[in-house]
C-alpha positions, -999 to 999 in steps of 0.1 A, spaced: 3 -24 202 -17 -16 171 9 -14 143 -15 -3 115 -25 34 121 -61 43 117 -54 77 102 -30 94 80 -13 127 84 -17 138 48 -30 125 14 -5 106 -7 8 123 -39 -2 106 -72 34 93 -75 33 79 -39 0 62 -47 15 47 -79 46 34 -60 27 20 -31 1 4 -54 30 -14 -72 45 -23 -39 11 -39 -30 14 -60 -61 46 -74 -48 70 -54 -70 105 -48 -58 120 -13 -56 141 -21 -87 110 -33 -106 90 -2 -95 119 20 -106 120 3 -140 83 7 -145 82 43 -135 115 54 -150 131 63 -116 161 51 -97 158 27 -69 168 54 -45 139 76 -56 116 46 -50 131 40 -15 126 77 -6 91 76 -19 82 46 2 99 62 32 78 94 28 47 73 25 54 54 57 56 88 75 23 99 59 6 68 75 26 70 107 39 35 101 69 25 122 89 -7 121 113 -25 144 139 -51 139 113 -79 137 89 -61 113 90 -55 75 81 -19 68 70 -28 33 43 -51 47 31 -24 71 29 3 45 10 -21 22 -15 -29 49 -19 8 58 -24 17 21 -50 -10 16 -69 0 47 -72 36 34 -75 31 -4 -90 -4 -8 -74 -35 -23 -70 -28 -60 -40 -51 -60 -64 -81 -61 -77 -69 -95 -42 -65 -110 -32 -100 -97 -63 -117 -112 -72 -130 -77 -109 -138 -73 -123 -116 -46 -155 -103 -32 -161 -65 -27 -175 -52 5 -185 -16 8 -177 0 42 -209 15 56 -209 52 58 -177 56 38 -169 59 2 -146 29 2 -147 -6 -12 -126 -34 3 -117 -66 -15 -110 -99 2 -98 -131 -13 -124 -158 -17 -113 -191 -3 -126 -222 -21 
């Protein structure tokens, strides 16, 4: 079964994009809450709404945060590499207005 959806049901709000972007950087819900001035519960609810926007579902063996990060990156690119100072190469997806980054292996 393909666990990463190829479409999304709606665009993310600016706050959802901020929260999921920070999640992609490896931040915890508490850290995201501290950075944005919101409670951990608000962050949890925001992540939950974002999973629904992407149609991401988890099961007992799967981490929902990983799935939402993968779905986010597949739709919005991999800006987390830039924030983490990871050397990457940029690849433009033909026919789309998207750039994907991937880690360079030395």
